[in-house]
RODO-2510 file (C-alpha; in nm, 4 decimals, decimal comma):
residues 547
     n   res          X          Y          Z
     1     x     0,0039    -0,0138    -0,0103
     2     x     0,1226     0,3082    -0,0831
     3     x    -0,0230     0,6317     0,1113
     4     x    -0,2339     0,9249    -0,0203
     5     x     0,0179     1,1896    -0,2201
     6     x     0,0509     1,5199     0,0252
     7     x     0,1560     1,8381    -0,0860
     8     x     0,4443     1,9964     0,1393
     9     x     0,2720     2,3247     0,1848
    10     x    -0,0595     2,5316     0,0484
    11     x    -0,0199     2,6904    -0,2904
    12     x     0,0787     3,0666    -0,2223
    13     x     0,0767     3,3577    -0,4769
    14     x     0,3876     3,5516    -0,5846
    15     x     0,4837     3,8241    -0,9174
    16     x     0,1557     3,9634    -0,9914
    17     x     0,1351     4,1699    -1,3561
    18     x    -0,1308     4,3814    -1,4493
    19     x    -0,2474     4,0636    -1,6040
    20     x    -0,1695     3,7470    -1,4194
    21     x     0,0163     3,5569    -1,1171
    22     x     0,2215     3,3302    -1,0644
    23     x     0,0845     2,9986    -0,8167
    24     x     0,3748     2,8980    -0,6300
    25     x     0,3264     2,4785    -0,4213
    26     x     0,5702     2,2208    -0,2957
    27     x     0,6118     1,8620    -0,2769
    28     x     0,8292     1,6128    -0,1640
    29     x     0,7608     1,3996    -0,5173
    30     x     0,8607     1,5035    -0,8485
    31     x     0,5106     1,3963    -0,9910
    32     x     0,4200     1,3811    -1,3570
    33     x     0,2245     1,6389    -1,3578
    34     x     0,1044     1,9614    -1,1486
    35     x    -0,0969     2,2361    -1,2856
    36     x    -0,3737     2,5410    -1,1639
    37     x    -0,7214     2,5044    -1,2448
    38     x    -0,8683     2,8450    -1,1986
    39     x    -1,1992     3,0473    -1,3609
    40     x    -1,5115     3,0106    -1,3323
    41     x    -1,6061     2,6046    -1,2425
    42     x    -1,2408     2,5899    -1,2895
    43     x    -1,2314     2,4984    -1,6600
    44     x    -0,8740     2,6988    -1,7069
    45     x    -0,6153     2,4883    -1,6511
    46     x    -0,1825     2,5716    -1,6395
    47     x     0,0496     2,3620    -1,6151
    48     x     0,3812     2,4314    -1,3524
    49     x     0,7391     2,4173    -1,4075
    50     x     0,8720     2,2254    -1,1578
    51     x     1,2388     2,2602    -0,9630
    52     x     1,4060     2,0376    -0,6697
    53     x     1,5651     2,2640    -0,3822
    54     x     1,9495     2,2497    -0,4182
    55     x     2,0150     2,2450    -0,0776
    56     x     1,7044     2,1844     0,1184
    57     x     1,8672     1,9399     0,4502
    58     x     1,7729     1,7986     0,7843
    59     x     2,0437     1,7651     1,0631
    60     x     2,1005     1,7154     1,4239
    61     x     1,9274     1,9931     1,5499
    62     x     1,5925     1,9086     1,3233
    63     x     1,2863     1,9385     1,4441
    64     x     1,0689     1,7577     1,1922
    65     x     0,8647     1,4538     1,1460
    66     x     1,0724     1,1417     1,4496
    67     x     1,3232     1,3681     1,5764
    68     x     1,1903     1,5824     1,8748
    69     x     1,6123     1,5302     2,0642
    70     x     1,8903     1,6480     1,8946
    71     x     2,0383     1,3693     1,6955
    72     x     1,7684     1,1005     1,7331
    73     x     1,7415     1,0245     1,2822
    74     x     2,0055     1,2800     1,2086
    75     x     2,3319     1,2933     1,3163
    76     x     2,4637     1,5331     1,0458
    77     x     2,3085     1,7326     0,7796
    78     x     2,1447     1,5136     0,4999
    79     x     1,9605     1,6352     0,1773
    80     x     1,5631     1,6631     0,1661
    81     x     1,4389     1,6077    -0,1584
    82     x     1,2016     1,8241    -0,2548
    83     x     1,0024     1,9795    -0,5739
    84     x     0,8997     2,3551    -0,6317
    85     x     0,6401     2,3947    -0,8369
    86     x     0,5623     2,7263    -1,0467
    87     x     0,2651     2,7967    -1,2633
    88     x     0,1496     3,1103    -1,4229
    89     x    -0,2384     3,2231    -1,4607
    90     x    -0,2931     3,4549    -1,7400
    91     x    -0,5194     3,6925    -1,8764
    92     x    -0,6756     3,8086    -1,5079
    93     x    -0,9003     4,1661    -1,5132
    94     x    -0,7543     4,4027    -1,2986
    95     x    -0,9955     4,3851    -0,9885
    96     x    -1,1561     4,0702    -1,0718
    97     x    -1,0586     3,7763    -0,8150
    98     x    -1,0394     3,4199    -0,9384
    99     x    -1,1086     3,1184    -0,8078
   100     x    -0,7827     2,8387    -0,7820
   101     x    -0,6852     2,5014    -0,7249
   102     x    -0,3853     2,3051    -0,7508
   103     x    -0,2848     1,9612    -0,8240
   104     x    -0,0088     1,7013    -0,7805
   105     x    -0,0090     1,3497    -0,9773
   106     x     0,2624     1,0792    -0,8272
   107     x     0,4589     0,8720    -1,0300
   108     x     0,1650     0,6043    -0,9581
   109     x    -0,0934     0,8209    -1,0916
   110     x    -0,2239     0,9107    -0,7908
   111     x    -0,3618     1,3118    -0,7584
   112     x    -0,3684     1,5116    -0,4156
   113     x    -0,5592     1,8748    -0,5019
   114     x    -0,5873     2,1517    -0,2725
   115     x    -0,8302     2,3418    -0,1820
   116     x    -1,0150     2,6379    -0,4023
   117     x    -0,8879     2,9527    -0,2991
   118     x    -0,8948     3,2451    -0,4922
   119     x    -0,6303     3,4778    -0,6374
   120     x    -0,5850     3,7661    -0,8686
   121     x    -0,3673     4,0651    -1,1387
   122     x    -0,1618     4,2997    -0,9897
   123     x    -0,4133     4,5975    -0,8118
   124     x    -0,4259     4,9499    -1,0214
   125     x    -0,3854     5,2292    -0,9157
   126     x    -0,6930     5,3943    -0,7109
   127     x    -0,7390     5,1094    -0,5667
   128     x    -0,7395     5,0537    -0,1948
   129     x    -0,5703     4,8131    -0,0010
   130     x    -0,4532     4,6339     0,3316
   131     x    -0,1196     4,5679     0,3615
   132     x     0,0129     4,3269     0,6499
   133     x     0,4334     4,4611     0,7219
   134     x     0,5998     4,1915     0,9223
   135     x     0,9518     4,0212     0,9818
   136     x     1,1761     3,8013     1,1676
   137     x     0,8859     3,5154     1,2450
   138     x     1,2072     3,2430     1,3071
   139     x     0,9599     2,9687     1,4452
   140     x     0,9581     3,1678     1,7617
   141     x     0,6561     3,1380     1,9814
   142     x     0,3757     3,3911     1,8974
   143     x     0,4086     3,3679     1,5457
   144     x     0,1095     3,1662     1,5078
   145     x    -0,0833     3,3773     1,7325
   146     x    -0,0167     3,6357     1,5782
   147     x    -0,1282     3,5559     1,2508
   148     x    -0,4338     3,4179     1,2938
   149     x    -0,5048     3,7312     1,4919
   150     x    -0,3679     3,8747     1,1654
   151     x    -0,7113     3,7716     0,9826
   152     x    -0,9228     3,7421     1,2703
   153     x    -0,9206     4,1212     1,2755
   154     x    -0,8439     4,2389     0,9744
   155     x    -0,9963     3,9796     0,7707
   156     x    -0,8349     3,9227     0,3861
   157     x    -0,5219     4,1375     0,3449
   158     x    -0,3810     4,1944    -0,0232
   159     x    -0,0637     4,2210    -0,0114
   160     x     0,2852     4,1095     0,3069
   161     x     0,5380     4,2806     0,2945
   162     x     0,8478     4,1087     0,4279
   163     x     1,1015     4,2413     0,5732
   164     x     1,3255     3,9935     0,5993
   165     x     1,4365     3,7017     0,8804
   166     x     1,1875     3,3712     0,7704
   167     x     1,2926     3,1326     0,9297
   168     x     1,6366     3,0586     1,1870
   169     x     1,8944     2,8313     0,9006
   170     x     1,8006     2,8901     0,5927
   171     x     1,8944     2,5284     0,3940
   172     x     1,7135     2,3551     0,6898
   173     x     1,3746     2,2120     0,5093
   174     x     1,1544     2,2171     0,8162
   175     x     1,2246     2,5406     0,8894
   176     x     1,0208     2,6442     0,5949
   177     x     0,7788     2,3633     0,5368
   178     x     0,6873     2,1090     0,8468
   179     x     0,9025     2,1943     1,1846
   180     x     0,7040     1,9581     1,4731
   181     x     0,7109     2,2504     1,7397
   182     x     0,4147     2,3873     1,4969
   183     x     0,5675     2,7037     1,3990
   184     x     0,8002     2,7120     1,0765
   185     x     0,7112     2,9430     0,7871
   186     x     0,4593     2,8093     0,5054
   187     x     0,1559     2,6817     0,7695
   188     x     0,2129     3,0234     0,9129
   189     x     0,1044     3,2114     0,6678
   190     x    -0,1223     2,9737     0,5961
   191     x    -0,3518     2,8843     0,8131
   192     x    -0,2228     2,5386     0,8713
   193     x     0,0758     2,5741     1,1855
   194     x    -0,0134     2,4011     1,5291
   195     x     0,1579     2,5757     1,7748
   196     x     0,0532     2,5025     2,1559
   197     x     0,1063     2,7798     2,4355
   198     x     0,0183     2,7357     2,7850
   199     x    -0,0666     3,0232     3,0819
   200     x    -0,2339     2,8993     3,3936
   201     x    -0,2176     2,5314     3,2603
   202     x    -0,4433     2,6676     3,0094
   203     x    -0,3731     2,5339     2,6183
   204     x    -0,3999     2,7283     2,3393
   205     x    -0,3736     2,5746     1,9767
   206     x    -0,3045     2,8495     1,7305
   207     x    -0,3123     2,7363     1,3613
   208     x    -0,1606     3,1415     1,1600
   209     x    -0,3928     3,2616     0,9282
   210     x    -0,4631     3,2022     0,5493
   211     x    -0,3348     3,4795     0,4117
   212     x    -0,0704     3,4257     0,1236
   213     x    -0,2619     3,1783    -0,0569
   214     x    -0,4567     3,4741    -0,1844
   215     x    -0,2089     3,7703    -0,1157
   216     x     0,1147     3,8116    -0,3186
   217     x     0,4220     3,8299    -0,0675
   218     x     0,7381     4,0412    -0,1314
   219     x     1,0349     3,9547     0,0553
   220     x     1,3050     4,0827     0,1535
   221     x     1,6729     3,9213     0,2710
   222     x     1,7740     3,8875     0,6104
   223     x     2,0800     3,8103     0,8075
   224     x     1,9089     3,4475     0,8549
   225     x     1,8525     3,4168     0,4836
   226     x     2,2512     3,4133     0,4025
   227     x     2,3837     3,0697     0,4668
   228     x     2,7749     3,0396     0,5276
   229     x     3,0654     2,8086     0,3715
   230     x     2,8905     2,5147     0,2285
   231     x     2,9066     2,2074     0,4099
   232     x     3,2474     2,2328     0,5504
   233     x     3,0915     2,2121     0,9299
   234     x     2,9479     1,9286     1,1038
   235     x     2,5927     2,1016     1,1609
   236     x     2,4046     2,3639     0,9226
   237     x     2,3463     2,5618     1,2719
   238     x     2,7649     2,6047     1,2466
   239     x     2,7108     2,6524     0,8539
   240     x     2,4817     2,9790     0,8980
   241     x     2,7224     3,0851     1,1487
   242     x     3,0627     3,0141     0,8789
   243     x     3,0329     3,2969     0,6247
   244     x     3,3023     3,4792     0,5548
   245     x     3,3821     3,7820     0,3342
   246     x     3,4102     3,7174    -0,0775
   247     x     3,7785     3,9257    -0,0323
   248     x     3,8985     3,7103     0,2185
   249     x     3,7854     3,3662     0,0729
   250     x     3,9005     3,5081    -0,2305
   251     x     4,2442     3,4790    -0,0633
   252     x     4,1918     3,1152     0,1115
   253     x     4,0436     2,9299    -0,1204
   254     x     4,1594     3,1137    -0,5063
   255     x     4,0492     2,7590    -0,7106
   256     x     3,7335     2,7162    -0,4947
   257     x     3,3640     2,8421    -0,5482
   258     x     3,2884     3,1550    -0,4099
   259     x     2,9723     3,1177    -0,3343
   260     x     2,9980     2,7277    -0,1379
   261     x     3,3486     2,9186     0,0083
   262     x     3,2083     3,2573     0,1526
   263     x     2,8155     3,3382     0,1464
   264     x     2,5337     3,2569    -0,0367
   265     x     2,1348     3,3029    -0,0994
   266     x     2,0726     3,0866    -0,2834
   267     x     1,7250     2,8841    -0,1311
   268     x     1,5803     3,1776    -0,0021
   269     x     1,6095     3,2578    -0,4064
   270     x     1,4981     2,9343    -0,5142
   271     x     1,2112     2,9286    -0,2645
   272     x     1,0611     3,2712    -0,4401
   273     x     0,9756     3,4097    -0,7463
   274     x     0,9719     3,7839    -0,7216
   275     x     1,0682     4,0993    -0,8727
   276     x     1,4042     4,0857    -1,0111
   277     x     1,6498     4,3639    -1,1056
   278     x     1,9315     4,3814    -1,3771
   279     x     2,1643     4,4254    -1,1520
   280     x     2,0604     4,2263    -0,7739
   281     x     1,8057     4,0683    -0,9204
   282     x     1,6269     3,9093    -0,6744
   283     x     1,8128     3,9932    -0,3919
   284     x     1,7786     4,4170    -0,3935
   285     x     1,4415     4,5083    -0,6929
   286     x     1,1426     4,7408    -0,6595
   287     x     0,7863     4,6442    -0,7722
   288     x     0,4870     4,8838    -0,8287
   289     x     0,1261     4,7195    -0,6299
   290     x    -0,1704     4,9297    -0,5891
   291     x    -0,0654     5,3453    -0,5123
   292     x     0,2577     5,2076    -0,4067
   293     x     0,6076     5,1981    -0,5113
   294     x     0,8325     4,9200    -0,2922
   295     x     1,1790     4,9597    -0,3306
   296     x     1,3812     4,6471    -0,1878
   297     x     1,7396     4,7208    -0,0511
   298     x     1,9454     4,3987     0,0668
   299     x     2,1112     4,5287     0,3618
   300     x     2,1989     4,2687     0,6305
   301     x     2,5174     4,1987     0,8293
   302     x     2,6358     3,9096     0,9894
   303     x     2,4944     3,9281     1,3449
   304     x     2,7927     3,7961     1,6136
   305     x     2,8094     3,8273     1,9637
   306     x     2,8514     4,1231     2,1244
   307     x     3,0774     3,8825     2,4596
   308     x     3,3719     3,9641     2,4892
   309     x     3,4881     3,6226     2,7099
   310     x     3,7394     3,5499     2,4001
   311     x     3,4869     3,2457     2,3402
   312     x     3,3099     3,2999     2,0876
   313     x     3,3585     3,4868     1,7042
   314     x     3,1984     3,7969     1,7804
   315     x     3,1179     4,1302     1,6775
   316     x     3,4410     4,2851     1,8792
   317     x     3,7001     3,9875     1,9023
   318     x     3,7668     3,6465     1,7383
   319     x     3,8204     3,3777     1,9615
   320     x     4,1109     3,2948     2,1036
   321     x     4,1521     2,9237     2,0278
   322     x     4,1211     3,0781     1,6452
   323     x     4,3727     3,3436     1,6868
   324     x     4,6172     3,1662     1,4892
   325     x     4,4005     2,9916     1,2188
   326     x     4,3206     3,2580     1,0457
   327     x     4,0208     3,0386     0,8056
   328     x     3,8252     2,9744     1,1704
   329     x     3,8003     3,3387     1,2191
   330     x     3,3926     3,5281     1,1262
   331     x     3,5561     3,8590     1,0342
   332     x     3,3653     4,0260     1,2570
   333     x     2,9667     4,1639     1,1504
   334     x     3,0800     4,0902     0,7659
   335     x     2,8208     4,3135     0,5576
   336     x     2,7051     4,0844     0,2721
   337     x     2,6043     4,3027    -0,0255
   338     x     2,7367     4,6868    -0,0149
   339     x     2,5470     4,9446    -0,0683
   340     x     2,7852     5,2717     0,0381
   341     x     2,7650     5,5304    -0,2360
   342     x     2,9387     5,4137    -0,5799
   343     x     2,8663     5,0419    -0,4699
   344     x     2,6199     4,8677    -0,7282
   345     x     2,3629     4,8800    -0,5323
   346     x     2,3650     5,2672    -0,3905
   347     x     2,3878     5,3854    -0,7664
   348     x     2,1102     5,1374    -0,8105
   349     x     1,8889     5,2856    -0,5987
   350     x     1,9539     5,5944    -0,7022
   351     x     1,8464     5,5800    -1,0938
   352     x     1,5223     5,3728    -0,9323
   353     x     1,4629     5,7283    -0,6794
   354     x     1,4770     5,9121    -1,0084
   355     x     1,1879     5,6495    -1,2579
   356     x     0,9238     5,7563    -1,3475
   357     x     0,7272     5,4930    -1,1853
   358     x     0,8501     5,5874    -0,8364
   359     x     0,8288     5,9895    -0,8630
   360     x     0,4680     5,9578    -1,0260
   361     x     0,3520     5,6764    -0,6776
   362     x     0,1224     5,8043    -0,4382
   363     x     0,3285     5,6392    -0,1544
   364     x     0,6992     5,5736    -0,1984
   365     x     0,8468     5,3276     0,0844
   366     x     1,1848     5,1193     0,1092
   367     x     1,1864     4,8107     0,2730
   368     x     1,5317     4,6106     0,4131
   369     x     1,6394     4,4408     0,6996
   370     x     1,8508     4,5893     0,9041
   371     x     1,7035     4,9029     1,0979
   372     x     1,8709     5,3160     1,0300
   373     x     1,6462     5,3411     1,3840
   374     x     1,5963     5,0972     1,6613
   375     x     1,6040     5,1117     2,0460
   376     x     1,6707     4,7495     1,9787
   377     x     2,0544     4,5811     2,0593
   378     x     2,1392     4,4999     1,6671
   379     x     2,2244     4,8911     1,5775
   380     x     2,4954     4,8942     1,7179
   381     x     2,7929     4,8861     1,6385
   382     x     2,7782     5,1231     1,3018
   383     x     2,6202     4,9980     0,9444
   384     x     3,0035     4,9410     0,8011
   385     x     3,2754     4,7643     0,6812
   386     x     3,4709     4,5858     1,0293
   387     x     3,8206     4,7967     1,0288
   388     x     4,0417     4,4771     1,1648
   389     x     4,3453     4,5344     1,4698
   390     x     4,5711     4,2224     1,5031
   391     x     4,7143     4,2856     1,7541
   392     x     5,0883     4,0832     1,8071
   393     x     5,3765     4,0523     1,9903
   394     x     5,5669     3,7248     1,8722
   395     x     5,1886     3,6177     1,7853
   396     x     4,8544     3,7319     1,7800
   397     x     4,7444     3,8422     2,0861
   398     x     4,4371     3,9356     1,9553
   399     x     4,2549     4,0338     1,6713
   400     x     3,9544     4,3622     1,7449
   401     x     3,7308     4,5062     1,4979
   402     x     3,5800     4,8808     1,4904
   403     x     3,2884     5,0020     1,4040
   404     x     3,3899     5,3943     1,2702
   405     x     3,0046     5,5451     1,3197
   406     x     3,0565     5,8150     1,0538
   407     x     3,0758     5,5382     0,8462
   408     x     2,7703     5,3935     0,8173
   409     x     2,6623     5,3869     0,4741
   410     x     2,3147     5,3797     0,5780
   411     x     2,2798     5,6442     0,8012
   412     x     2,5776     5,8343     0,6220
   413     x     2,4938     5,7830     0,2250
   414     x     2,0954     5,6223     0,1777
   415     x     1,9005     5,7422     0,4037
   416     x     2,0729     6,1664     0,2441
   417     x     1,8749     6,0140    -0,0779
   418     x     1,5557     5,8575     0,0598
   419     x     1,4610     6,1687     0,2514
   420     x     1,5873     6,3467    -0,0558
   421     x     1,3552     6,2003    -0,2853
   422     x     1,0545     6,1958    -0,0433
   423     x     1,0536     5,8806     0,0630
   424     x     0,7415     5,8347     0,2900
   425     x     0,8404     5,5023     0,4819
   426     x     1,0724     5,3478     0,5991
   427     x     1,0523     5,0052     0,6339
   428     x     1,2435     4,7142     0,8210
   429     x     1,2949     4,4512     1,1619
   430     x     1,5986     4,2528     1,3043
   431     x     1,5470     4,4089     1,6873
   432     x     1,2663     4,1581     1,7445
   433     x     1,0743     4,4449     1,9058
   434     x     0,7664     4,7465     1,7962
   435     x     0,9008     5,1401     1,7417
   436     x     0,9271     5,3923     1,5521
   437     x     1,0869     5,7192     1,4361
   438     x     0,9930     6,0751     1,2493
   439     x     1,3018     6,2489     1,0816
   440     x     1,2558     6,6218     1,0650
   441     x     1,2193     6,6471     0,7031
   442     x     0,8932     6,4014     0,8265
   443     x     1,0339     6,0860     0,6973
   444     x     0,8600     5,7864     0,8975
   445     x     1,0231     5,4165     1,0579
   446     x     0,9040     5,1647     1,1219
   447     x     1,0087     4,8748     1,2963
   448     x     0,7583     4,6219     1,3666
   449     x     0,9320     4,2932     1,3939
   450     x     0,8123     4,1604     1,7748
   451     x     0,5794     3,9123     1,6206
   452     x     0,7568     3,6354     1,8394
   453     x     0,9370     3,7172     2,0761
   454     x     1,1928     4,0037     2,1688
   455     x     1,6049     4,0631     2,3233
   456     x     1,4516     4,3808     2,4710
   457     x     1,4554     4,7655     2,4298
   458     x     1,7872     4,9895     2,5004
   459     x     1,5875     5,2030     2,7471
   460     x     1,4968     5,3223     3,0930
   461     x     1,7701     5,1084     3,3111
   462     x     1,8370     4,8611     3,0152
   463     x     2,1742     4,9066     2,8007
   464     x     2,2842     4,7643     2,5411
   465     x     2,6331     4,5289     2,5845
   466     x     2,9299     4,7672     2,4368
   467     x     3,2833     4,7372     2,4741
   468     x     3,4695     4,9742     2,7137
   469     x     3,8090     5,1206     2,5490
   470     x     3,7607     5,0844     2,2246
   471     x     3,8443     5,4191     2,0101
   472     x     3,4515     5,4366     1,8555
   473     x     3,1969     5,5822     2,1273
   474     x     2,9284     5,2543     2,1353
   475     x     2,6075     5,3750     2,2375
   476     x     2,4762     5,2125     2,5202
   477     x     2,1177     5,3618     2,5722
   478     x     1,8451     5,5169     2,3117
   479     x     1,8660     5,5243     1,9442
   480     x     2,2270     5,5665     1,8541
   481     x     2,1401     5,7993     1,5525
   482     x     2,0044     6,0804     1,7073
   483     x     1,6210     6,0200     1,6829
   484     x     1,3640     6,0224     1,9794
   485     x     1,0578     5,7290     1,9711
   486     x     0,7318     5,8023     1,8993
   487     x     0,5135     5,7557     2,1966
   488     x     0,1865     5,5335     2,0099
   489     x    -0,1254     5,7593     1,9716
   490     x    -0,3873     5,5324     2,1096
   491     x    -0,2887     5,2844     2,3875
   492     x     0,0988     5,2667     2,5236
   493     x     0,2104     5,0283     2,7627
   494     x     0,2646     5,1945     3,0713
   495     x     0,6244     5,0804     3,2810
   496     x     0,6598     5,0174     3,5866
   497     x     0,6632     5,4513     3,6205
   498     x     0,3394     5,4659     3,5474
   499     x     0,4950     5,6520     3,2052
   500     x     0,3842     5,5848     2,8404
   501     x     0,6544     5,3405     2,7332
   502     x     0,7748     5,5049     2,3488
   503     x     0,8165     5,0528     2,2626
   504     x     0,6426     4,7555     2,2494
   505     x     0,9448     4,4566     2,3717
   506     x     0,7697     4,1439     2,5166
   507     x     0,7747     3,8117     2,4959
   508     x     0,4003     3,7927     2,5945
   509     x     0,3063     4,0210     2,3393
   510     x     0,3107     3,9827     1,9903
   511     x     0,2242     4,2922     1,7752
   512     x     0,1170     4,3772     1,3367
   513     x     0,1172     4,6608     1,1523
   514     x    -0,1689     4,7488     0,8858
   515     x    -0,0810     4,9523     0,6066
   516     x    -0,4651     5,1160     0,4399
   517     x    -0,3095     5,2353     0,0919
   518     x    -0,7109     5,3609     0,0740
   519     x    -0,5988     5,6213     0,3756
   520     x    -0,2648     5,6032     0,3782
   521     x    -0,2687     5,4806     0,7777
   522     x    -0,0484     5,2405     0,9096
   523     x    -0,2379     5,0891     1,2258
   524     x    -0,1128     4,8951     1,4649
   525     x    -0,1913     4,6270     1,6989
   526     x    -0,0950     4,3519     1,9990
   527     x    -0,3121     4,0805     2,1221
   528     x    -0,1925     3,9572     2,4911
   529     x    -0,1071     3,5778     2,4537
   530     x    -0,1599     3,6063     2,8301
   531     x    -0,4678     3,5848     2,7954
   532     x    -0,6236     3,3987     2,4739
   533     x    -0,9500     3,5429     2,4637
   534     x    -0,8671     3,9346     2,4979
   535     x    -0,9378     4,1551     2,2186
   536     x    -0,6636     4,2388     2,0041
   537     x    -0,5578     4,6174     2,1031
   538     x    -0,5510     4,8621     1,8116
   539     x    -0,2342     5,1360     2,0175
   540     x    -0,0420     5,3339     1,7075
   541     x    -0,1836     5,4832     1,4057
   542     x    -0,0084     5,7059     1,1993
   543     x    -0,0096     5,8523     0,8372
   544     x     0,1603     5,8543     0,5576
   545     x     0,1517     6,2339     0,3699
   546     x     0,0661     6,1053    -0,0308
   547     x     0,2109     6,3111    -0,3178
***
């Protein structure tokens, strides 16, 4: 007896145009026929192209199928065979929703259907849209609750903007598809999660929300979408941690693949169909969606620990045990894609900001992962190339890294041209909290990344971990780039002193934000997972001035 075939994911929508949209889904069998049926009575058919993911694996730290503890099934990284199917549904009319269903047929002739969902072409300008702003899901505890509450609170959204860090380890297949703790990326965004939370002995299971079956998602690369040197280490976590700069890889491995021996975004790029720029491909791009021109940048660096105990390759120091082995150095917080003035990405951004599509858009929004302004820890040190300082006597005594604050590429180079181009909103993630800022010119900065957990805010008595005695001044409190956080306009949380707090950094309260392009309002909502029967509360709202 062979078991009935299953889809690994529901279908989801990608890359809408004025007359078409792509439908994508995954299976664990190659199959012989994969189709989308759509339209009235599902009479029309579009055939899918099938590709195999090249780097999806499981390892000793996966939580998948029968493996509930480290190493029960997998003792090392093992390839997991996953096929991706993509069909283009054409002949669509903007504003008209059309039913669709996907079908996959196995080699033995057995087939499996999805449920019926609906799709649409890219919306025309003047169409009022609700867009979910989200980031940093990473299988975190409250993510399924967060996405479930999105659907319960605002109904069906028209699009999703995801500011990076979709999963933790990009090549670990189960984190995308079926991690058995119940919080993998696709199940959460498709209403198929099963994440249990317990408070006061009461268990609540959250399922996420059926979102991306109906609404296209536009994503950007966060640090967790980047994998390090391929298959050099014993686990996928270690491989993720094993990124080095391309220029270093060229010296250490002159005759080997640069992608395999520095860092890569292969799995992320194989999973998603995104708009492309000539210069950056899927890694940075711009797209028009209704009244919005969305510009997506590749602005992220390797997260390394700020700890100075000498045991780990860190932000500011190399591990003592590796001082004489440069191949094992981390090289500080490596920036993956240049964005400084004069770089290919910067030049592309400059020409995009001068394009008619951008200049004529009612709303101009820029999305990337790394924060330009935040109370979070991850904004320190400055977003710039690490300056390596090697201390020697006869041997290497220490390898340190400094990050000159006046060379912060985002603050020095990128933000000024966004301001000059009348960008209304800069949207980002990375620090796992909610806070927002407004510049003197009126440009809004929003981080709404407390989806599932937080690492705290540098505010009040809680200071960032920064090195003392270094030549740079590393800022312990507040926004190091000089803006004051905005107190939520409707229902701020109160601190222990009874005063309104300008942020949410909680491991119990989850936050999401919705951009309503009809009104120009961006509304942020919170839900307290300790009180499963409580209402979702709108706590902040601000308006983008249309142009």
